C-alpha positions, -999 to +999 in steps of 0.1 A: +106-370-144+098-375-181+078-357-206+043-368-216+043-390-247+020-387-276+010-357-297-008-329-280-045-326-285-059-299-307-075-268-293-066-251-260-042-270-239-056-283-206-039-273-174-021-295-150-009-286-115+020-305-099+031-308-064+043-336-041+021-351-014+026-339+022+050-360+041+037-381+070+057-363+096+049-328+082+033-310+111+031-276+095-003-258+097-019-240+069-006-206+081+029-220+073+019-223+037+025-196+012-001-169+004+006-144-024-013-114-036-010-108-073-029-084-095-057-110-095-056-126-061-036-152-041-014-181-051-012-208-024+011-238-026+013-274-016+046-293-018+072-280-042+087-297-073+116-319-066+150-305-075+161-317-109+192-317-130+192-300-164+187-334-181+156-344-160+122-347-176+086-345-164+065-372-148+034-386-164+016-390-131+019-360-108-007-354-082-030-325-087-025-292-069-049-262-069-032-229-064-057-204-051-069-169-060-093-158-033-104-127-015-124-117+015-160-128+019-174-109+049-210-114+036-221-078+040-230-070+004-264-083-003-277-078-038-301-049-042-319-033-071-302-001-081-312+026-106-299+021-141-278+053-138-256+036-112-250+004-131-230+018-160-198+026-141-192-010-130-197-028-164-160-028-170-153-039-134-179-067-136-163-079-168-129-077-152-141-095-121-156-122-143-124-126-162-105-129-129-127-156-116-127-174-149-089-174-146-092-188-111-115-215-124-090-224-151-062-224-127-082-245-101-101-271-122-120-299-105-098-330-105-121-349-130-114-322-156-077-322-155-058-336-185-020-336-181-006-313-207+001-277-194+019-276-161+013-248-136+039-244-108+034-229-074+052-226-041+052-256-018+044-255+019+077-247+035+094-238+002+126-219+011+122-196-019+088-184-007+095-150+010+069-159+037+093-188+047+124-167+048+143-164+081+134-136+106+168-119+099+162-118+061+126-105+066+140-078+090+165-068+063+137-063+038+117-044+065+146-020+070+151-016+033+115-006+029+117+019+057+149+033+044+135+039+009+103+056+022+123+077+047+142+091+018+110+098-001+093+116+028+125+134+038+129+147+003+093+160+002+099+185+030+137+190+026+134+226+013+111+237+042+140+252+062+158+267+032+129+286+017+142+321+027+177+313+013+162+299-020+141+331-023+172+353-019+194+333-043+168+329-071+152+364-065+117+350-059+094+373-041+060+356-047+049+337-016+028+314-038+060+304-058+079+297-026+055+269-017+061+251-051+093+232-041+072+211-017+039+212-036+054+200-069+071+172-051+037+161-038+022+163-072+048+138-083+034+114-056+003+109-078+023+088-102+032+062-076-001+043-073-010+049-109+022+039-126+047+022-104+024-001-084+010-018-115+045-021-129+057-038-097+030-064-102+043-072-137+081-069-134+086-074-097+091-051-067+129-050-067+136-038-102+110-010-100+121+001-065+158+002-072+155+018-107+133+046-095+155+052-065+186+056-087+167+083-107+156+099-074+192+101-064+202+117-098+174+143-096+184+152-060+219+159-074+203+180-101+185+201-074+218+208-057+233+220-090+203+239-103+212+272-119+178+289-120+144+287-104+125+270-133+150+242-135+150+238-098+112+233-098+113+208-127+139+187-108+117+188-077+088+175-096+110+147-111+122+139-076+086+136-064+077+113-093+106+089-087+102+090-049+066+081-052+076+046-062+087+037-027+054+049-012+034+028-037+055-004-035+067-008+000+033-018+014+032-047-011+068-055-001+058-061+035+027-081+024+050-104+004+071-114+034+045-114+062+017-139+055+003-137+091-021-107+092-013-099+128+024-097+122+019-078+089-005-053+106+020-046+133+049-042+108+027-018+087+019+002+118+055+007+126+063+015+090+035+040+087+047+059+118+082+062+102+068+070+068+042+097+076+054+117+105+087+107+121+120+101+104+112+117+070+092+149+073+104+156+108+141+153+101+140+174+069+132+208+085+159+202+111+185+193+085+176+222+061+172+246+090+207+242+103+225+234+070+210+261+048+227+288+069+259+277+052+243+273+018+209+261+005+228+238-019+242+219+011+207+210+021+204+189-011+240+177-008+231+162+025+200+147+010+221+133-018+246+117+007+217+100+026+202+088-007+235+074-019+241+055+013+206+042+011+210+031-025+239+008-015+217-008+011+188-012-014+209-029-040+211-060-017+173-063-012+161-096-028+130-099-050+099-105-027+070-107-052+060-144-052+045-145-088+077-130-102+099-156-083+076-183-097+079-169-132+117-170-130+115-206-117+092-215-146+116-200-171+145-219-156+125-252-157+115-247-193+151-241-203+164-271-183+137-296-192+130-285-228+093-285-220+076-253-232+044-261-213+056-252-178+041-219-166+038-197-136+003-185-129+012-148-136+022-158-171-014-168-179-030-136-167-045-112-192-024-081-197-020-054-222-023-017-229-061-018-234-066-037-201-044-011-183-061+020-198-098+010-199-099-009-166-070-005-142-062+032-147-098+044-148-112+023-119-098+046-091-116+076-107-148+057-111-146+045-075-143+081-063-173+092-083-196+063-075-185+046-043-195+065-011-169+048+011-141+057-012-153+092-018-156+101+019-125+083+029-106+103+002-121+135+016-110+128+052-075+116+046-069+143+020-078+171+044-057+155+072-027+150+049-030+185+035-031+201+069+000+181+079+019+196+049+004+230+055+022+230+089+055+233+070+043+268+061+025+275+094+052+265+119+078+290+107+051+317+110+044+307+146+078+297+160+100+320+140+076+349+137+062+349+172+089+332+193+120+343+173+134+308+166+159+305+138+154+281+109+172+252+127+155+254+161+122+261+144+125+227+127+129+210+162+092+220+168+081+191+145+096+165+168+065+165+190+044+152+160+069+123+158+064+115+195+026+114+189+031+091+159+050+065+180+024+067+207-002+059+180+016+027+173+012+017+209-025+024+207-028+004+175-010-026+191-033-024+222-064-024+200-050-052+179-046-074+210-081-066+221-094-076+187-075-108+187-088-118+222-123-110+211-120-131+180-109-160+201-141-156+222-161-154+190-175-120+201-203-110+177-189-075+172-157-089+156-178-101+126-189-065+118-163-050+095-168-014+108-162-024+144-129-040+136-112-009+121-130+023+126-129+028+164-093+040+160-105+067+137-132+077+161-105+083+187-080+099+163-105+124+148-113+143+180-076+143+190-067+159+156-093+186+161-082+194+197-046+197+186-055+224+160-074+245+185-046+240+210-020+252+185-040+282+174-051+296+207-018+290+226+005+306+200+011+339+217+041+358+229+025+357+264+025+319+265+056+297+267+067+283+234+066+247+248+028+249+251+020+252+213+048+227+206+031+201+228+000+203+206+020+182+181+016+151+203-022+148+199-018+159+163+006+130+156-016+105+174-048+116+157-032+118+122-018+083+124-050+067+138-071+082+111-049+068+084-045+034+100-082+029+105-096+043+073-071+028+049-075-007+065-113-003+063-112+005+026-089-024+020-113-048+037-144-034+020-132-037-016-114-070-015-095-078-047-099-043-060-086-027-028-055-016-046-077+007-069-094+021-038-061+028-021-048+043-053-077+067-053-070+078-017-033+082-024-038+103-055-064+126-038-043+132-007-012+140-028-032+166-048-047+182-017-012+181+000+002+200-030-026+226-033-037+235+002-003+247+015-003+274-012-031+291+008-013+288+041+005+322+043-024+343+029-048+325+053-026+330+084-018+366+074-055+376+069-071+355+097-043+354+123-028+324+139-057+316+162-086+318+137-067+303+108-059+272+129-095+273+142-108+272+106-087+241+099-100+226+132-137+232+122-130+216+088-115+186+105-144+185+130-168+181+101-146+153+086-144+135+120-181+126+116-172+102+087-160+072+107-190+074+131-213+075+100-195+045+086-200+026+118-237+034+117-244+031+080-214+013+066-231-021+061-259-005+042-236+015+020-217-017+011-249-036+006-261-009-019-228-008-037-232-021-072-194-026-072-196-049-041-226-068-055-209-077-088-177-088-070-196-111-046-218-126-072-189-136-093-170-149-063-200-169-050-204-185-085-168-195-085-168-209-050-199-230-057-183-244-088-151-251-070-168-268-041-187-291-065-156-300-083-137-308-051-164-331-039-159-357-067-122-367-071-116-384-103-092-410-090-076-421-057-043-405-068-061-371-072-079-370-039-074-338-019-062-342+016-079-324+045-049-302+048-049-292+012-087-286+012-083-262+042-055-245+023-075-239-008-103-225+013-083-201+033-091-164+028-069-135+021-065-111+051-050-076+046 
């Protein structure tokens, strides 16, 4: 390939996309092609650039390729007139959306507007460097790495739960409110994940952020084991939570990078969530600390350090999975080898900067909580459910050690029932997923309604969650066998997981390209609630008693369980009246109309788009 001759034209340099035409015997479907989420959308590829030696140059006549940045279009947000007071909060978002779609238009010009000068690279269909095309074994390695990192994070969150009495004795702490802080401060650190580390992973790549923060998590776990006084111990717990939050924020994107098929990705995420939220992490920690802290509370953290150290060795071998970062490295290599400075990856053309981060990205989750009803009520529900789960680390010792005489080790075993419920929820999710797939193949009308696709799981999980709380409260008595209240953990685990799976997926579908901001809002809210509510656990259970304290939580959850039913009934209207949704869809419609007009008139026979490429550029992102 050789470089274009002649002097470059003045003004902004036009954009050129290069790819090779599809081979005649290429039978791959569009699902085989790459699909990458970046901060601004999707990059889809055609055929890749041919391998070149360091002395090779660029061709004058490449075919044109249109990488895509698209998002859902479920058609539910019709434009409505809203009061002026509700329009102010979306001005920055409207400008941001317009900038995103302008970037898409610049990166996907009609063929008759293309002038070969700037070259934008993208993944090819079947490109071996595309993580979606990796082997099943390599994908499974990444899946295990993600689970290992999050298990460490969630294990660390509840690691002191079985050692609280020994910590209190060693550091001479008598305040019950202070004894909750080792877990609560860790959860406060979780707020930093979606706010800081998730955006950084979309700029520098997943691997460097995940591994670097995990190294610091390991160091701060060591510091907890060596802490000489209570204030230093609490500071190190907060730092552990901050660094551990990186895994929670990044791993979901890690799986989205390698699984382009939404069904496979959804099932992988269901398995991952079960391990993250209720099974291997928070359930193992009370058992470990309960048995080990009898020897020394420091050994609780030495064991956590050993687990983190072994996990770190595993994580060091995880490859980079973020497609735009891989393309950026490829573009840098091509610029160096060819000597052409006009080769770019799409992520290098995106608008970035401190002002963009502060005025738009970091403030959007707060504005969505304040002005978006779906985000607000979802935050309320998942925050209450999450806080009650972490409140159990205070309530279970009161029940099983205080009433039934368990020691700290055997008391931790009571949490295993919640893990059983979590795994059962994965089976329910898989069954519902298969029902949905079969209904889509029949073109059932209800599958076109966003609320019916996701929320029925929450409608099942909510009542189960409420039942489990009443069950626990009114069966925790010395006259009733200890196995009866323990078994309440099974419906609790099922309900907890179904609520999270349904509502978080619903929010993702409703807010399209800004779903990350909506999820950041829910993550920050539940971390704050999870840190604060457990502080009231011991006073509440002491004053109200086991039965009525659990009933109070049950009644609160009962009120929250109405939310998914309300979304099913009124969700389409809420989204139709959302100024946020209106702005997004208006900009997307304008972009798609312009793109369709451009695709209808190819400028030359060499630049015609094949039917396969057209279907690829029109494929929609599914989360």
